[in-house]
N, CA, C and O atoms as a Tinker XYZ file with bonds, in Angstrom:
   308  protein
     1  N     19.804000  -14.692000   20.308000    73     2
     2  CA    20.642000  -13.201000   19.697000    64     1     3
     3  C     19.501000  -12.041000   19.070000    63     2     4     5
     4  O     18.566000  -12.356000   18.333000    81     3
     5  N     19.731000  -10.969000   19.425000    73     3     6
     6  CA    19.059000   -9.796000   19.215000    64     5     7
     7  C     19.519000   -9.358000   17.971000    63     6     8     9
     8  O     20.665000   -9.567000   17.571000    81     7
     9  N     18.432000   -8.597000   17.181000    73     7    10
    10  CA    18.849000   -8.016000   15.834000    64     9    11
    11  C     18.424000   -6.900000   15.636000    63    10    12    13
    12  O     17.457000   -6.634000   16.349000    81    11
    13  N     18.750000   -6.081000   14.931000    73    11    14
    14  CA    18.209000   -4.631000   14.688000    64    13    15
    15  C     17.272000   -4.754000   13.725000    63    14    16    17
    16  O     17.448000   -5.562000   12.814000    81    15
    17  N     16.166000   -3.987000   13.788000    73    15    18
    18  CA    15.428000   -3.870000   12.637000    64    17    19
    19  C     14.608000   -2.659000   12.488000    63    18    20    21
    20  O     14.325000   -1.923000   13.433000    81    19
    21  N     14.208000   -2.463000   11.185000    73    19    22
    22  CA    13.169000   -1.210000   11.175000    64    21    23
    23  C     11.625000   -1.698000   11.133000    63    22    24    25
    24  O     11.207000   -2.556000   10.355000    81    23
    25  N     10.803000   -0.976000   12.147000    73    23    26
    26  CA     9.388000   -1.193000   12.306000    64    25    27
    27  C      8.746000    0.003000   11.530000    63    26    28    29
    28  O      9.133000    1.164000   11.660000    81    27
    29  N      7.787000   -0.370000   10.760000    73    27    30
    30  CA     6.976000    0.567000   10.122000    64    29    31
    31  C      5.460000    0.387000   10.421000    63    30    32    33
    32  O      4.779000   -0.431000    9.803000    81    31
    33  N      4.950000    1.215000   11.429000    73    31    34
    34  CA     3.449000    0.461000   11.645000    64    33    35
    35  C      2.300000    1.388000   10.838000    63    34    36    37
    36  O      1.119000    1.096000   10.648000    81    35
    37  N      3.050000    2.639000   10.412000    73    35    38
    38  CA     1.930000    3.555000    9.644000    64    37    39
    39  C      2.732000    4.107000    8.532000    63    38    40    41
    40  O      3.894000    4.486000    8.674000    81    39
    41  N      2.034000    4.141000    7.351000    73    39    42
    42  CA     2.453000    4.556000    6.217000    64    41    43
    43  C      1.366000    5.705000    5.761000    63    42    44    45
    44  O      0.178000    5.542000    6.036000    81    43
    45  N      1.761000    6.726000    5.142000    73    43    46
    46  CA     1.107000    7.894000    4.330000    64    45    47
    47  C      1.619000    8.290000    3.181000    63    46    48    49
    48  O      2.742000    8.794000    3.190000    81    47
    49  N      0.922000    8.147000    2.004000    73    47    50
    50  CA     1.093000    8.392000    0.763000    64    49    51
    51  C      0.146000    9.437000    0.247000    63    50    52    53
    52  O     -1.077000    9.300000    0.237000    81    51
    53  N      0.853000   10.577000   -0.217000    73    51    54
    54  CA     0.000000   11.647000   -0.822000    64    53    55
    55  C      0.291000   11.897000   -2.211000    63    54    56    57
    56  O      1.447000   11.937000   -2.635000    81    55
    57  N     -0.862000   12.089000   -3.025000    73    55    58
    58  CA    -0.546000   12.231000   -4.412000    64    57    59
    59  C     -1.232000   13.719000   -4.829000    63    58    60    61
    60  O     -2.455000   13.750000   -4.966000    81    59
    61  N     -0.599000   14.708000   -4.990000    73    59    62
    62  CA    -1.176000   16.001000   -5.351000    64    61    63
    63  C     -1.442000   16.059000   -6.729000    63    62    64    65
    64  O     -0.631000   15.603000   -7.535000    81    63
    65  N     -2.716000   16.684000   -7.147000    73    63    66
    66  CA    -2.802000   16.832000   -8.618000    64    65    67
    67  C     -3.919000   18.178000   -8.722000    63    66    68    69
    68  O     -4.353000   18.808000   -7.757000    81    67
    69  N     -4.166000   18.358000   -9.834000    73    67    70
    70  CA    -4.640000   19.662000  -10.361000    64    69    71
    71  C     -6.094000   19.836000   -9.396000    63    70    72    73
    72  O     -6.465000   20.951000   -9.031000    81    71
    73  N     -6.712000   18.801000   -9.108000    73    71    74
    74  CA    -8.064000   18.990000   -8.354000    64    73    75
    75  C     -7.977000   18.834000   -6.926000    63    74    76    77
    76  O     -8.945000   18.903000   -6.168000    81    75
    77  N     -6.712000   18.608000   -6.565000    73    75    78
    78  CA    -6.833000   18.470000   -5.046000    64    77    79
    79  C     -5.533000   17.388000   -4.739000    63    78    80    81
    80  O     -4.403000   17.401000   -5.225000    81    79
    81  N     -6.049000   16.591000   -3.893000    73    79    82
    82  CA    -5.008000   15.594000   -3.092000    64    81    83
    83  C     -5.783000   14.218000   -2.890000    63    82    84    85
    84  O     -6.963000   14.167000   -2.543000    81    83
    85  N     -5.056000   13.208000   -3.126000    73    83    86
    86  CA    -5.411000   11.810000   -2.726000    64    85    87
    87  C     -4.598000   11.347000   -2.024000    63    86    88    89
    88  O     -3.446000   11.317000   -2.457000    81    87
    89  N     -4.906000   10.766000   -0.566000    73    87    90
    90  CA    -4.067000   10.510000    0.248000    64    89    91
    91  C     -4.260000    8.871000    0.579000    63    90    92    93
    92  O     -5.404000    8.430000    0.472000    81    91
    93  N     -3.232000    7.996000    0.958000    73    91    94
    94  CA    -3.494000    6.640000    1.220000    64    93    95
    95  C     -2.764000    6.539000    2.503000    63    94    96    97
    96  O     -1.628000    7.005000    2.581000    81    95
    97  N     -3.403000    5.893000    3.648000    73    95    98
    98  CA    -2.941000    5.571000    4.887000    64    97    99
    99  C     -2.898000    4.087000    4.919000    63    98   100   101
   100  O     -3.743000    3.400000    4.346000    81    99
   101  N     -1.865000    3.584000    5.622000    73    99   102
   102  CA    -1.579000    2.222000    5.741000    64   101   103
   103  C     -1.007000    1.748000    7.061000    63   102   104   105
   104  O      0.203000    1.846000    7.269000    81   103
   105  N     -1.793000    1.260000    7.919000    73   103   106
   106  CA    -1.606000    0.889000    9.161000    64   105   107
   107  C     -1.479000   -0.687000    9.378000    63   106   108   109
   108  O     -2.362000   -1.387000    8.882000    81   107
   109  N     -0.296000   -1.375000   10.185000    73   107   110
   110  CA    -0.449000   -2.570000   10.527000    64   109   111
   111  C     -0.730000   -2.957000   11.770000    63   110   112   113
   112  O     -0.213000   -2.394000   12.735000    81   111
   113  N     -1.575000   -3.953000   11.893000    73   111   114
   114  CA    -2.158000   -4.195000   13.054000    64   113   115
   115  C     -1.972000   -5.807000   13.518000    63   114   116   117
   116  O     -1.509000   -6.480000   12.597000    81   115
   117  N     -2.185000   -6.415000   14.510000    73   115   118
   118  CA    -1.897000   -7.771000   14.815000    64   117   119
   119  C     -2.602000   -8.602000   13.940000    63   118   120   121
   120  O     -2.068000   -9.588000   13.430000    81   119
   121  N     -3.890000   -8.245000   13.703000    73   119   122
   122  CA    -4.666000   -8.919000   12.779000    64   121   123
   123  C     -4.814000   -8.712000   11.409000    63   122   124   125
   124  O     -5.665000   -9.290000   10.733000    81   123
   125  N     -3.946000   -7.839000   10.944000    73   123   126
   126  CA    -3.625000   -7.560000    9.410000    64   125   127
   127  C     -3.320000   -6.185000    9.079000    63   126   128   129
   128  O     -2.549000   -5.546000    9.795000    81   127
   129  N     -3.898000   -5.638000    7.977000    73   127   130
   130  CA    -3.512000   -4.295000    7.348000    64   129   131
   131  C     -4.879000   -3.625000    7.456000    63   130   132   133
   132  O     -5.948000   -4.225000    7.346000    81   131
   133  N     -4.731000   -2.305000    7.687000    73   131   134
   134  CA    -5.612000   -1.018000    7.545000    64   133   135
   135  C     -5.627000   -0.371000    6.539000    63   134   136   137
   136  O     -4.647000    0.373000    6.579000    81   135
   137  N     -6.323000   -0.185000    5.418000    73   135   138
   138  CA    -5.802000    0.891000    4.420000    64   137   139
   139  C     -7.162000    1.808000    4.437000    63   138   140   141
   140  O     -8.269000    1.271000    4.482000    81   139
   141  N     -7.019000    3.035000    4.405000    73   139   142
   142  CA    -7.755000    4.127000    4.216000    64   141   143
   143  C     -7.391000    4.937000    2.962000    63   142   144   145
   144  O     -6.213000    5.285000    2.878000    81   143
   145  N     -8.209000    5.277000    2.003000    73   143   146
   146  CA    -8.141000    6.224000    1.061000    64   145   147
   147  C     -8.762000    7.444000    1.244000    63   146   148   149
   148  O     -9.919000    7.344000    1.653000    81   147
   149  N     -8.300000    8.701000    1.045000    73   147   150
   150  CA    -9.288000    9.720000    0.865000    64   149   151
   151  C     -8.904000   10.580000   -0.363000    63   150   152   153
   152  O     -7.764000   10.628000   -0.826000    81   151
   153  N     -9.973000   11.254000   -0.842000    73   151   154
   154  CA   -10.002000   12.159000   -1.943000    64   153   155
   155  C    -10.516000   13.536000   -1.782000    63   154   156   157
   156  O    -11.736000   13.693000   -1.818000    81   155
   157  N     -9.734000   14.557000   -1.609000    73   155   158
   158  CA   -10.222000   15.845000   -1.070000    64   157   159
   159  C    -10.932000   16.461000   -2.009000    63   158   160   161
   160  O    -11.708000   17.352000   -1.665000    81   159
   161  N    -10.791000   16.089000   -3.411000    73   159   162
   162  CA   -11.616000   16.672000   -4.442000    64   161   163
   163  C    -13.085000   16.500000   -4.537000    63   162   164   165
   164  O    -13.811000   17.319000   -5.102000    81   163
   165  N    -13.542000   15.311000   -3.915000    73   163   166
   166  CA   -15.051000   15.162000   -3.898000    64   165   167
   167  C    -15.288000   14.732000   -2.423000    63   166   168   169
   168  O    -16.439000   14.451000   -2.091000    81   167
   169  N    -14.222000   14.656000   -1.463000    73   167   170
   170  CA   -14.598000   14.722000   -0.108000    64   169   171
   171  C    -15.230000   13.300000    0.219000    63   170   172   173
   172  O    -16.299000   13.193000    0.820000    81   171
   173  N    -14.464000   12.190000   -0.237000    73   171   174
   174  CA   -14.548000   10.692000   -0.207000    64   173   175
   175  C    -13.801000   10.109000    0.784000    63   174   176   177
   176  O    -12.767000   10.661000    1.160000    81   175
   177  N    -14.198000    8.995000    1.298000    73   175   178
   178  CA   -13.131000    8.075000    2.036000    64   177   179
   179  C    -13.380000    6.691000    1.926000    63   178   180   181
   180  O    -14.556000    6.350000    2.054000    81   179
   181  N    -12.504000    5.787000    1.708000    73   179   182
   182  CA   -12.601000    4.536000    1.599000    64   181   183
   183  C    -11.852000    3.651000    2.674000    63   182   184   185
   184  O    -10.705000    4.022000    2.920000    81   183
   185  N    -12.281000    2.623000    3.304000    73   183   186
   186  CA   -11.730000    1.911000    4.418000    64   185   187
   187  C    -11.517000    0.615000    3.961000    63   186   188   189
   188  O    -12.504000    0.041000    3.499000    81   187
   189  N    -10.290000   -0.070000    3.986000    73   187   190
   190  CA   -10.040000   -1.491000    3.788000    64   189   191
   191  C     -9.563000   -2.099000    4.894000    63   190   192   193
   192  O     -8.572000   -1.556000    5.382000    81   191
   193  N    -10.064000   -3.285000    5.560000    73   191   194
   194  CA    -9.803000   -4.102000    6.477000    64   193   195
   195  C     -9.227000   -5.307000    6.103000    63   194   196   197
   196  O    -10.005000   -6.255000    5.993000    81   195
   197  N     -7.765000   -5.544000    5.830000    73   195   198
   198  CA    -7.392000   -6.868000    5.279000    64   197   199
   199  C     -6.769000   -7.738000    6.325000    63   198   200   201
   200  O     -5.885000   -7.353000    7.090000    81   199
   201  N     -7.301000   -8.961000    6.306000    73   199   202
   202  CA    -6.618000   -9.883000    7.502000    64   201   203
   203  C     -5.341000  -10.469000    6.902000    63   202   204   205
   204  O     -5.137000  -10.465000    5.688000    81   203
   205  N     -4.558000  -10.932000    7.726000    73   203   206
   206  CA    -3.357000  -11.420000    7.588000    64   205   207
   207  C     -3.178000  -12.260000    6.738000    63   206   208   209
   208  O     -2.064000  -12.165000    6.224000    81   207
   209  N     -4.013000  -13.334000    6.222000    73   207   210
   210  CA    -4.062000  -14.393000    5.317000    64   209   211
   211  C     -4.151000  -13.711000    3.957000    63   210   212   213
   212  O     -3.351000  -13.890000    3.039000    81   211
   213  N     -5.248000  -12.884000    3.931000    73   211   214
   214  CA    -5.429000  -12.251000    2.483000    64   213   215
   215  C     -4.235000  -11.232000    2.267000    63   214   216   217
   216  O     -3.796000  -10.999000    1.141000    81   215
   217  N     -3.709000  -10.604000    3.484000    73   215   218
   218  CA    -2.429000   -9.750000    2.891000    64   217   219
   219  C     -1.289000  -10.443000    2.558000    63   218   220   221
   220  O     -0.620000   -9.952000    1.649000    81   219
   221  N     -0.910000  -11.433000    3.050000    73   219   222
   222  CA     0.161000  -12.425000    2.554000    64   221   223
   223  C      0.071000  -12.764000    1.148000    63   222   224   225
   224  O      1.037000  -12.924000    0.402000    81   223
   225  N     -1.335000  -12.878000    0.790000    73   223   226
   226  CA    -1.532000  -13.200000   -0.702000    64   225   227
   227  C     -1.251000  -12.043000   -1.441000    63   226   228   229
   228  O     -0.478000  -12.144000   -2.394000    81   227
   229  N     -1.819000  -10.810000   -1.121000    73   227   230
   230  CA    -1.670000   -9.787000   -1.808000    64   229   231
   231  C     -0.322000   -9.301000   -1.930000    63   230   232   233
   232  O      0.059000   -8.770000   -2.973000    81   231
   233  N      0.474000   -9.461000   -0.860000    73   231   234
   234  CA     1.865000   -9.158000   -0.777000    64   233   235
   235  C      2.800000  -10.213000   -1.827000    63   234   236   237
   236  O      3.578000   -9.802000   -2.687000    81   235
   237  N      2.567000  -11.381000   -1.581000    73   235   238
   238  CA     2.804000  -12.213000   -2.517000    64   237   239
   239  C      2.888000  -12.048000   -4.128000    63   238   240   241
   240  O      3.856000  -12.133000   -4.883000    81   239
   241  N      1.486000  -11.774000   -4.383000    73   239   242
   242  CA     1.279000  -11.281000   -5.844000    64   241   243
   243  C      2.118000   -9.910000   -6.416000    63   242   244   245
   244  O      2.695000   -9.709000   -7.484000    81   243
   245  N      1.932000   -9.123000   -5.296000    73   243   246
   246  CA     3.111000   -7.967000   -5.625000    64   245   247
   247  C      4.475000   -8.166000   -5.850000    63   246   248   249
   248  O      5.073000   -7.733000   -6.836000    81   247
   249  N      5.035000   -8.900000   -4.833000    73   247   250
   250  CA     6.464000   -9.182000   -5.045000    64   249   251
   251  C      6.596000  -10.105000   -6.277000    63   250   252   253
   252  O      7.496000   -9.751000   -7.039000    81   251
   253  N      5.957000  -11.130000   -6.623000    73   251   254
   254  CA     6.292000  -11.869000   -7.724000    64   253   255
   255  C      5.716000  -11.654000   -9.227000    63   254   256   257
   256  O      6.113000  -12.226000  -10.242000    81   255
   257  N      4.733000  -10.735000   -9.125000    73   255   258
   258  CA     4.115000  -10.406000  -10.445000    64   257   259
   259  C      4.368000   -8.907000  -11.127000    63   258   260   261
   260  O      4.664000   -8.670000  -12.298000    81   259
   261  N      4.179000   -8.052000  -10.132000    73   259   262
   262  CA     4.391000   -6.690000  -10.371000    64   261   263
   263  C      5.358000   -6.201000  -10.644000    63   262   264   265
   264  O      5.373000   -5.300000  -11.483000    81   263
   265  N      6.541000   -6.656000   -9.996000    73   263   266
   266  CA     8.013000   -6.404000  -10.312000    64   265   267
   267  C      8.457000   -6.895000  -11.665000    63   266   268   269
   268  O      9.169000   -6.218000  -12.407000    81   267
   269  N      7.994000   -8.141000  -11.967000    73   267   270
   270  CA     8.394000   -8.809000  -13.073000    64   269   271
   271  C      7.863000   -8.222000  -14.310000    63   270   272   273
   272  O      8.527000   -8.142000  -15.343000    81   271
   273  N      6.618000   -7.802000  -14.183000    73   271   274
   274  CA     6.006000   -6.969000  -15.312000    64   273   275
   275  C      6.464000   -5.779000  -15.558000    63   274   276   277
   276  O      6.569000   -5.428000  -16.733000    81   275
   277  N      6.843000   -4.887000  -14.485000    73   275   278
   278  CA     7.625000   -3.746000  -14.501000    64   277   279
   279  C      9.064000   -4.047000  -15.437000    63   278   280   281
   280  O      9.401000   -3.260000  -16.322000    81   279
   281  N      9.720000   -5.079000  -15.170000    73   279   282
   282  CA    11.182000   -5.331000  -15.565000    64   281   283
   283  C     10.844000   -5.705000  -17.280000    63   282   284   285
   284  O     11.604000   -5.359000  -18.185000    81   283
   285  N      9.793000   -6.330000  -17.456000    73   283   286
   286  CA     9.543000   -6.743000  -18.859000    64   285   287
   287  C      9.085000   -5.503000  -19.506000    63   286   288   289
   288  O      9.409000   -5.410000  -20.689000    81   287
   289  N      8.485000   -4.641000  -19.066000    73   287   290
   290  CA     8.002000   -3.495000  -19.919000    64   289   291
   291  C      9.220000   -2.495000  -20.064000    63   290   292   293
   292  O      9.433000   -1.822000  -21.072000    81   291
   293  N     10.005000   -2.494000  -18.890000    73   291   294
   294  CA    11.270000   -1.539000  -19.060000    64   293   295
   295  C     12.222000   -2.246000  -20.281000    63   294   296   297
   296  O     12.768000   -1.571000  -21.153000    81   295
   297  N     12.302000   -3.407000  -20.206000    73   295   298
   298  CA    13.242000   -3.964000  -21.236000    64   297   299
   299  C     12.792000   -3.640000  -22.718000    63   298   300   301
   300  O     13.471000   -3.252000  -23.668000    81   299
   301  N     11.310000   -3.944000  -22.616000    73   299   302
   302  CA    10.569000   -3.649000  -24.183000    64   301   303
   303  C     10.775000   -2.432000  -24.565000    63   302   304   305
   304  O     11.152000   -2.271000  -25.725000    81   303
   305  N     10.589000   -1.294000  -23.721000    73   303   306
   306  CA    10.817000   -0.001000  -24.173000    64   305   307
   307  C     12.081000    0.538000  -24.304000    63   306   308
   308  O     12.222000    1.692000  -24.710000    81   307
């Protein structure tokens, strides 16, 4: 049985600020996830190559801990 789905292979996030722009590019590959960050204010670039095993761990941490911390802070405030 076929199912419909959304496939996102690339994501770009841009943060504009007084000194310029920070950009994060995320690309999914068969081997894992590639993340590149750039900072226009000081002309720097950082690249992260994360394999699938490590990416699954990072995703699990985000899904299970980041959201719960946010909800607790939301209730406390």
